[in-house]
C-alpha positions as CSV (number, residue, x, y, z in Angstrom):
1,X,8.4,5.2,55.5
2,X,6.7,6.2,52.2
3,X,6.3,3.1,49.8
4,X,7.9,3.2,46.6
5,X,5.5,4.4,43.6
6,X,4.6,1.5,41.6
7,X,6.9,0.6,38.7
8,X,5.5,2.2,35.6
9,X,4.0,-0.4,33.3
10,X,5.4,-0.6,29.9
11,X,2.6,0.1,26.9
12,X,1.6,-3.1,25.0
13,X,3.4,-1.4,22.0
14,X,6.9,-1.2,23.9
15,X,6.4,-5.0,24.9
16,X,6.0,-5.9,21.4
17,X,9.0,-3.8,20.6
18,X,10.8,-5.8,23.2
19,X,9.7,-9.1,21.8
20,X,10.2,-8.0,17.9
21,X,13.1,-5.7,17.5
22,X,12.1,-5.4,13.8
23,X,9.4,-3.2,15.0
24,X,11.7,-0.5,16.1
25,X,12.6,-0.1,12.2
26,X,11.0,2.2,9.9
27,X,8.6,0.9,7.4
28,X,10.9,1.8,4.5
29,X,13.7,-0.2,6.1
30,X,11.3,-3.2,7.0
31,X,10.2,-3.1,3.1
32,X,13.8,-3.0,2.1
33,X,14.7,-6.3,4.3
34,X,11.6,-7.9,2.8
35,X,12.8,-7.2,-0.8
36,X,16.1,-8.7,0.0
37,X,14.5,-12.0,1.0
38,X,12.0,-11.7,-1.9
39,X,15.1,-11.3,-4.3
40,X,16.9,-14.2,-2.7
41,X,13.7,-16.4,-3.0
42,X,13.0,-15.4,-6.8
43,X,16.7,-15.7,-7.8
44,X,16.8,-19.2,-6.3
45,X,13.8,-20.1,-8.4
46,X,11.7,-20.8,-5.0
47,X,8.0,-21.7,-5.8
48,X,5.9,-18.7,-6.5
49,X,4.0,-16.7,-5.6
50,X,4.3,-16.4,-1.9
51,X,1.9,-14.7,0.5
52,X,4.8,-13.0,2.2
53,X,5.9,-11.3,-1.0
54,X,3.3,-8.3,-0.3
55,X,5.5,-5.1,0.5
56,X,2.6,-3.1,1.7
57,X,1.1,-3.0,5.4
58,X,1.9,-1.9,8.8
59,X,5.2,-2.5,10.4
60,X,3.8,-5.5,12.2
61,X,2.7,-7.2,9.0
62,X,5.9,-6.3,7.3
63,X,7.9,-8.0,10.4
64,X,5.7,-11.0,10.1
65,X,6.4,-11.3,6.3
66,X,10.0,-11.1,6.9
67,X,10.0,-13.9,9.4
68,X,7.9,-15.9,7.4
69,X,10.0,-15.5,4.4
70,X,12.9,-16.5,6.3
71,X,11.2,-19.5,7.9
72,X,10.0,-20.5,4.2
73,X,13.6,-20.4,2.9
74,X,14.5,-23.0,5.3
75,X,11.3,-24.9,5.2
76,X,11.4,-25.2,1.5
77,X,15.1,-25.8,1.1
78,X,15.6,-22.8,-1.1
79,X,19.1,-22.2,-1.8
80,X,20.2,-18.8,-0.3
81,X,23.6,-17.5,0.4
82,X,25.2,-18.2,3.7
83,X,24.7,-15.3,6.1
84,X,21.6,-14.0,4.4
85,X,19.3,-14.4,7.4
86,X,21.9,-12.6,9.9
87,X,22.4,-9.7,7.4
88,X,18.5,-9.1,7.1
89,X,18.0,-9.2,10.8
90,X,21.1,-7.2,11.5
91,X,20.6,-3.8,13.6
92,X,22.5,-1.9,11.0
93,X,21.2,-3.6,7.9
94,X,21.8,-1.5,4.8
95,X,19.8,-2.4,1.5
96,X,22.6,-1.3,-0.9
97,X,25.4,-3.2,0.8
98,X,23.3,-6.3,1.4
99,X,22.2,-6.5,-2.2
100,X,25.9,-6.0,-3.3
101,X,27.2,-8.5,-0.8
102,X,25.1,-11.4,-2.2
103,X,25.0,-10.1,-5.8
104,X,21.0,-9.4,-5.9
105,X,20.3,-7.2,-8.8
106,X,16.6,-5.9,-7.8
107,X,15.8,-4.7,-11.3
108,X,16.6,-8.3,-12.5
109,X,14.4,-9.6,-9.8
110,X,11.5,-7.4,-10.8
111,X,11.8,-8.7,-14.7
112,X,12.1,-12.2,-13.5
113,X,8.9,-11.9,-11.2
114,X,6.8,-9.9,-13.7
């Protein structure tokens, strides 16, 4: 018989997306997720500044900063609301709903950090 064709290989980018679901999100969405973590950190008086505060960059950089921010919250013992990590990493993340749920006022955060 005729041998089956070789299975198509996924691209390196597809492999990265499978490993990191956040890479499937838009840059705007990733920036919004990072803003929520940043707001939680600043409003909980976490030590500042943090290198992961930077909201510019590629999707991969933003995704990495989201993970670093969440790790720092745990490592530094910053008091954040229960459920924050799950909300930030949720597939159906919604910035307005999230900030409302946790009582984060982005304008207040910006004034406090300025």
